[in-house]
Structures are given as structure tokens and as C-alpha cells.
C-alpha positions, 0 to 999 in steps of 0.5 A, spaced: 500 500 500 503 506 497 503 511 502 499 507 507 501 510 514 501 506 521 502 508 528 509 508 532 512 511 538 515 517 537 522 514 538 521 509 533 519 514 528 526 518 530 530 511 528 526 510 522 527 518 520 535 517 522 535 510 517 532 514 511 536 520 512 542 516 512 540 512 505 537 506 508 531 507 503 531 508 496 526 510 490 527 507 484 526 510 477 519 506 476 517 509 483 518 503 487 521 504 494 525 499 498 532 498 502 538 500 499 542 494 496 547 494 502 541 494 507 537 489 503 542 484 504 542 485 512 534 485 512 534 478 508 540 476 513 536 477 519 530 474 516 534 468 515 536 468 522 529 469 524 527 463 520 532 459 524 538 459 519 545 462 521 549 468 518 555 471 519 556 479 518 563 482 517 564 489 518 569 491 513 570 499 515 567 502 521 564 508 517 562 514 521 562 513 528 558 519 530 553 517 525 553 510 528 552 512 535 546 517 533 543 511 530 545 506 536 542 511 541 535 512 537 535 504 536 536 504 544 530 509 545 525 506 540 526 499 544 526 502 551 519 506 549 517 499 546 518 495 552 515 500 557 508 500 553 509 507 551 502 509 548 504 516 545 504 514 538 505 518 532 504 516 524 509 514 519 509 513 512 515 510 509 
């Protein structure tokens, strides 16, 4: 469903916006959206793990430590908000 939104916590929205602003999502020439190729590989590897498989992830270069720390902090906040049953919801349209 293109343009369909769903309710999320503010913290999850912040994390998703951080992913988006750092290139996790792309829109192709035909207008379809998805993950950038490197992120897509990781998401599909995660699906393998969730299906009971085993994967190996190797970080070849560490990237920008400030960006990584900011994204980690946003993820930690999103997980923390979810774990306490935060009812403050907003909407996200990918």
C-alpha cells in the first residue's frame, strides 16, 4: 500500500527518520521504494536468522562513528519506549 501510514512511538519514528536520512531507503526510477542494496542484504540476513538459519556479518570499515552512535542511541530509545508500553504514538509513512 503506497503511502499507507501506521502508528509508532515517537522514538521509533526518530530511528526510522535517522535510517532514511542516512540512505537506508531508496526510490527507484519506476517509483518503487525499498532498502538500499547494502541494507537489503542485512534485512534478508536477519530474516534468515529469524527463520532459524545462521549468518555471519563482517564489518569491513567502521564508517562514521558519530553517525553510528546517533543511530545506536535512537535504536536504544525506540526499544526502551517499546518495552515500557509507551502509548504516545505518532504516524509514519515510509
